[in-house]
Structure formats: C-alpha cells, structure tokens
C-alpha positions in Angstrom: 0.0 0.0 0.0 1.4 3.4 -1.0 1.4 6.0 1.7 0.0 9.5 1.1 2.7 10.9 3.3 5.9 11.0 1.2 8.2 12.5 3.8 9.3 12.2 7.4 9.5 15.2 9.7 8.2 18.7 8.9 6.6 19.0 5.4 8.2 21.5 3.0 5.2 23.6 2.1 4.2 27.3 2.3 6.5 29.5 4.4 9.0 26.7 5.1 9.4 26.0 1.4 9.8 29.7 0.5 12.4 30.1 3.2 14.3 27.1 2.0 14.3 28.5 -1.5 15.8 31.8 -0.3 18.5 30.0 1.7 19.3 27.8 -1.3 19.7 30.9 -3.5 22.0 32.5 -1.0 24.1 29.6 0.2 23.8 26.6 -2.1 23.9 27.6 -5.7 27.6 26.8 -6.1 26.9 23.3 -4.7 24.2 22.7 -7.3 26.5 23.9 -10.0 29.2 21.5 -8.9 26.8 18.6 -8.8 25.5 19.4 -12.2 29.0 19.5 -13.7 29.8 16.1 -12.1 26.6 14.6 -13.4 27.1 15.8 -17.0 30.2 13.6 -17.1 27.9 10.6 -16.5 24.8 11.5 -18.4 25.0 11.5 -22.2 23.4 14.4 -24.0 19.7 14.0 -25.1 19.1 11.6 -22.2 15.7 11.5 -20.4 16.4 12.5 -16.9 14.2 12.3 -13.8 14.9 14.2 -10.6 13.1 12.9 -7.5 12.3 15.5 -4.8 14.0 18.6 -6.5 12.9 21.1 -3.9 13.2 24.6 -5.5 14.7 23.0 -8.7 18.2 24.4 -8.9 20.0 21.1 -9.7 17.6 20.3 -12.6 18.0 23.9 -13.7 21.8 23.7 -13.7 21.7 20.4 -15.6 19.4 22.0 -18.2 21.9 24.9 -18.6 24.9 22.5 -19.1 23.6 20.2 -21.8 20.6 19.2 -23.8 18.5 16.9 -21.7 14.8 16.0 -21.5 14.4 16.7 -17.7 11.4 16.0 -15.6 11.2 16.4 -11.8 8.6 15.2 -9.3 8.1 16.9 -6.0 5.6 16.2 -3.2 5.5 19.8 -2.1 3.1 21.8 -4.2 4.8 25.0 -3.0 8.1 23.7 -4.3 6.6 22.8 -7.6 5.4 26.4 -8.0 8.7 27.8 -6.9 10.7 25.5 -9.2 8.6 26.4 -12.2 9.1 30.1 -11.5 12.9 29.6 -11.0 13.2 27.6 -14.3 11.3 30.4 -16.2 13.7 33.0 -14.7 16.7 31.1 -15.8 15.2 30.5 -19.2 15.4 26.7 -19.2 12.9 24.0 -19.9 12.3 21.5 -17.0 9.0 19.8 -16.5 8.3 20.1 -12.7 5.3 18.0 -11.6 3.6 17.2 -8.3 4.3 13.5 -7.4 5.3 11.1 -4.7 8.7 9.2 -4.7 6.8 6.1 -3.5 4.6 6.1 -6.5 6.3 7.7 -9.5 3.7 8.7 -12.1 5.5 7.3 -15.2 5.6 4.1 -17.2 8.2 1.4 -16.7 11.4 2.2 -18.6 10.7 5.9 -19.1 14.1 7.3 -18.1 17.8 6.9 -18.8 18.9 8.5 -15.5 17.3 9.2 -12.1 18.8 11.7 -9.6 18.0 12.5 -6.0 19.9 14.8 -3.8 19.5 15.7 -0.1 16.1 14.1 0.2 16.3 10.4 0.6 16.5 10.7 4.4 13.1 12.3 4.4 11.3 9.6 2.5 8.7 7.8 4.6 9.0 4.7 2.4 12.7 4.5 1.3 12.4 0.9 -0.1 9.4 1.8 -2.2 11.2 4.9 -3.5 14.2 2.9 -4.7 11.9 0.2 -6.3 10.1 3.0 -8.2 13.3 4.5 -9.4 14.3 1.0 -10.7 11.0 0.5 -12.4 11.0 3.8 -14.3 14.6 3.3 -15.5 15.4 1.8 -18.9 17.2 -1.5 -19.0 20.6 0.1 -18.9 19.6 3.0 -16.7 21.3 4.4 -13.6 20.2 6.2 -10.5 22.4 8.7 -8.6 21.5 9.4 -5.0 23.4 11.9 -2.7 22.5 12.6 0.8 23.8 13.8 4.2 25.8 11.1 6.1 24.2 10.0 9.3 27.6 9.7 10.9 28.8 13.2 9.9 30.6 14.9 12.8 29.8 18.2 14.4 33.2 19.5 13.2 32.6 18.6 9.6 29.2 20.3 9.7 30.7 23.4 11.2 33.4 23.5 8.5 30.8 23.0 5.7 28.5 25.7 6.9 31.5 28.2 7.3 33.6 27.3 4.2 31.2 25.9 1.6 27.9 27.6 2.4 29.6 30.7 3.8 26.8 31.3 6.2 27.8 33.6 9.1 26.2 35.0 12.3 22.7 33.9 13.2 22.2 32.3 9.8 25.3 30.2 10.3 24.1 29.2 13.7 20.7 28.2 12.4 22.3 26.2 9.5 24.5 24.3 11.9 21.7 23.5 14.3 19.5 22.4 11.4 22.1 19.9 10.2 22.8 18.6 13.7 19.4 18.6 15.3 16.9 18.1 12.4 18.7 16.5 9.4 21.4 14.3 10.8 19.0 12.3 13.1 17.0 11.3 10.0 20.0 10.6 7.8 21.5 7.2 6.9 25.1 6.1 7.0 26.4 4.8 3.7 26.2 1.3 5.1 22.6 1.7 6.2 21.7 3.0 2.7 23.6 0.1 1.1 21.6 -2.4 3.1 18.4 -0.9 1.9 19.5 -0.7 -1.7 20.7 -4.4 -1.6 17.1 -5.4 -1.1 16.1 -3.9 -4.4 16.6 -5.3 -7.9 19.5 -2.9 -8.8 22.3 -5.1 -10.1 25.2 -3.0 -8.9 25.6 -0.5 -6.1 28.7 1.8 -5.8 28.9 4.2 -2.9 31.4 6.9 -2.3 31.8 8.7 1.1 32.5 12.4 1.1 33.0 14.5 4.2 29.4 15.6 4.5 27.5 13.2 2.3 27.6 9.9 0.4 27.0 9.4 -3.3 25.4 6.2 -4.5 25.3 5.1 -8.1 22.8 2.3 -8.7 22.8 0.4 -11.9 19.8 -1.5 -13.3 
C-alpha cells in the first residue's frame, strides 16, 4: 500500500518551502552547479532524466543549462513545484516540474535513462518503495544517482561545511549548523545503512562513495 505521506518530519510547504528557497539561492547555488558538472560527465546528451524531490529545482535547472537533456522532476510539495517552475522560467530553461510522490512515481516502466535524487532520501517515509520505483521507471541500462547527508557526519565537519562551503555567518550560520545537527542528521542514513536498503532492491550494482558531508550512491539497473 502506497502512503500518502511522502516524507518524514516537517513538510516543506508554504512559508517553510519559500524560506528554504531563499536560503538555497543565498548559500547553495555553487553546490548545485558543482553537482551538475559532475553529473554531466555521467549522463549523455539527449538523455531522459528524472529528478526525484528537486525542492526549488536548482539542480535540474543547472543540468538544463549545461547540456541538452529532457528533464522531468517530481516533488511532493506543491509549493516547491510552483517555486521550481518560477525559477526555471527566470533562468530560461525547460524543465517539467510536476507534483508527485517518490513512493509512486507517475510514469511508465522504462521511461528514463537516469534518475537523480539529492539531499532528500533521508526524508522519504518509504525508502524501499522509492528505490523500487526508481528502478521501475529506468530503462534496461539506466542508472540512479543518490546523494544525501551522512548519518555519521561529525559536528566539526558540519561546522566547516557551513562556514567554508555555504559561507553562512552569524545567526544564519548558527541556524544552519543547528538544522544539520538537530533536524537533518538524526534522520540521515550512513552509507552502510543505505547500502543495506539498496541491496534489497533489484538494482544489479551499487557503488557508494563517502564524502566529508554526504555519500554518493550510483545504482545500476
């Protein structure tokens, strides 16, 4: 049975989603650009790409700016869908942002060459179902790339990331650090925990890389 609640914790709608978008614009755009450049090395031009849980849409937008892709993104927050559409229009790129649940992706089997999901997997209320759905909508040689906060990230690493990568200072920096430590990290998986979940799916190969703040998982159908 598919749950109607696609996330754990506080839902990203309304004021919360709009605040998240403002913080992403201010502190995270360079991170999205870096991810996009790395992904273009793996995703051939003209591929059909699906992003699951894009939030305000900046990664999909950056991908669309880098190469010619057919990009669709599904997001459970209707506020984020509206924000992402507005952001894509402002950047002059074509991304199809839709309302949808990661546990029940609204596309036919074998629709996409590549699926991406960043910073969101820890929030899924049905992580196994989400991975099964990603597998289902991928073509026979398709791949999924998932990046998320490490559940075992240290306080020191979080402090360094907020200061040096996000460049958040003062009260904003304090809020960011507390958000990572008190809200996000308790819900996050270690790479080993994620691997144990992924191994229960039909993906044939799982490759995981640990970075200081996050892990990256490449799942091959």
